[in-house]
C-alpha positions in Angstrom: 46.4 69.9 122.2 45.7 71.0 118.6 47.4 73.9 117.0 45.6 76.9 115.6 46.9 79.5 113.0 45.4 82.6 114.7 44.1 83.3 118.1 42.0 86.2 119.0 42.2 87.4 122.7 39.7 89.7 124.4 41.0 90.8 127.7 39.9 93.1 130.4 41.1 94.2 133.9 39.4 96.1 136.4 39.2 97.4 139.9 36.6 98.8 142.2 38.1 101.9 143.3 41.5 102.9 142.1 43.4 101.3 143.4 40.9 99.0 145.0 40.0 95.0 144.6 40.8 94.0 141.4 40.2 91.1 138.8 41.2 90.0 135.3 39.0 88.3 132.6 40.1 87.1 129.3 39.0 84.9 126.5 41.1 83.3 123.7 39.3 82.3 120.6 40.0 80.1 117.6 39.7 82.6 114.8 39.5 80.0 112.2 36.0 78.7 113.3 32.8 80.4 112.6 31.4 82.0 115.1 35.0 81.8 116.8 35.5 78.7 119.3 36.3 79.6 122.9 39.9 77.8 123.7 40.6 79.1 127.0 39.4 81.8 129.5 40.5 83.4 132.5 38.7 85.0 135.3 40.5 85.9 138.7 41.0 88.2 141.4 44.4 89.7 141.4 44.2 91.5 144.9 44.0 95.4 145.5 45.7 97.4 142.4 44.9 99.8 139.9 43.0 99.7 136.8 46.0 99.8 134.4 47.9 97.1 136.2 45.0 95.0 136.0 44.6 95.8 132.4 48.2 94.8 131.8 47.9 91.5 134.1 44.8 90.5 132.1 46.5 90.6 128.9 49.8 88.7 130.1 47.3 85.9 131.6 45.6 85.7 128.4 48.8 85.5 126.3 49.9 82.6 128.7 46.6 80.9 128.2 47.0 80.9 124.6 50.6 79.6 124.4 49.5 75.9 124.2 47.8 76.5 120.9 50.8 76.9 119.0 49.3 79.9 116.8 51.4 82.0 114.6 49.3 84.9 114.7 47.7 86.9 117.7 45.0 89.3 117.5 44.8 91.1 120.9 41.3 93.4 121.4 41.3 95.4 124.5 39.3 98.4 125.7 42.5 100.1 127.6 43.6 102.5 124.9 46.9 103.1 127.4 47.6 99.4 127.0 47.0 99.1 123.5 49.0 102.3 122.7 51.8 101.7 124.8 52.3 98.0 123.3 52.3 99.7 119.8 54.9 102.2 120.9 53.0 105.3 120.2 52.9 106.0 124.0 55.6 106.0 126.4 55.4 104.1 129.7 55.9 106.8 132.0 54.9 105.2 135.0 57.6 102.9 136.6 55.1 100.3 138.0 53.7 99.4 134.5 57.1 98.9 132.8 58.0 95.3 134.0 54.2 94.6 132.9 54.6 96.3 129.8 57.9 94.3 129.1 56.3 91.2 130.1 53.4 91.6 127.6 55.9 92.8 124.8 58.2 89.6 125.5 55.1 87.1 125.1 53.9 89.1 122.2 57.6 88.8 120.3 56.7 84.8 120.3 54.1 85.4 117.5 55.2 86.1 114.0 52.1 88.4 113.6 50.7 90.7 116.2 47.4 92.7 115.5 46.6 94.8 118.4 43.3 97.1 118.3 41.4 98.9 120.9 37.9 98.3 121.0 35.0 99.9 122.9 33.7 98.3 126.1 30.8 97.0 124.3 32.6 94.8 121.8 34.7 93.3 124.9 31.6 92.3 126.7 32.8 88.4 127.4 35.9 89.6 129.2 34.1 92.3 131.3 31.9 89.8 132.3 34.7 87.5 133.5 36.2 90.5 135.6 33.0 91.4 137.3 32.2 87.4 137.9 35.7 87.2 139.5 34.8 90.3 141.8 31.4 89.5 142.7 32.6 86.1 144.0 35.2 87.4 145.9 32.7 89.4 147.7 
């Protein structure tokens, strides 16, 4: 597998009900190509859980999928303001059940030399959102 300098991750998690049936979706893109080329994608059901757990699990799965490409820089784009603000350190992780997920995401991000986290509106996260809904629809 070839190495890329920078990967851009778009990730999303969702549940139908909160908690409810949940799924994750993500795309890993090579930021050096125009338009960015898709290196990997994730679309899977994760059982019954909350939206926030699904959002973290989507990011973790995306970071795992990006590992083989050996990028030094990662750009994370997510429509979960909670996840982005907590990872930036601007907001505390108050919910105990989110702490291990936050730590796992932080550990994976720490493997990169440069990390760029940004909250994006849902309209800019369409591919990841489609993958979440495709997984939920397929599960019935």
